[in-house]
Steps between C-alpha positions, in 0.01 A plus 500: 500500500177303486204601287294562814760745633515682164120515487483637855762767419312608187166518680646693793651753259171542319309554823727785604511679166164473323225526758417870448361633174532854366181632341523823300216754496543789255382835635374748240541269203430670165492832693160402640377504859522125549685214665578216256402245611273642769446162671762234575530181702797474737617307803672617817860593418434589136618838379259734322717726284317820408661637183418868439492531122299814424338805654514617860369233738551340839394180672309513830340218698124536548251350744275308258433410138463807276547733797693825487549505880871505577623279788877523435737762367542482127809444302579796276584461133832310488580283201446182706342427836518148647243381753557165673173326582489435875137392534452119519159507327238758399498816289712811482340797324685795354430814297661811354439805721623752243234762431179321398653181358319274746168680527437583134714245315465207743878456512487218754633149532494185708758244607328170577724326753453125471610215721839408349405132466172572321608770254340479158559721200201666341429786261581754773856372538780564255676183385768432760664187626478480877761332714249233594433411134874478427560293813232243409630479141855443629390226739314318222798532264741377767293192574474420131881501481541249786 
């Protein structure tokens, strides 16, 4: 098999397996009314994995930044709740609707949905390797081998 065919096979495999990223947000970390981190960058297709680690909490989508106005039904307190980002670009806001967690403790968060080709990591994003970053690295490595 030629090098070009091997390279194509490798790249095709990478495209189908590493495009989406899973980003973990801890809910109730240190038994506090907080999401950690409370702001993340994501792209369409990424999975936001809410990990309920302490206290009694839920996750509900809100209508704007810092708002406690519920626009979707919440997810109760499972151990894990996965949300697949379906917005191509923009913001998704969420909060905890349990008792006064949002109003008095500001238990809110934001998912910044970026264009998948222009994603950049910043302080708001946990260190993750996106499929796009891995794909570009693989292409560069493959061309260096030829």
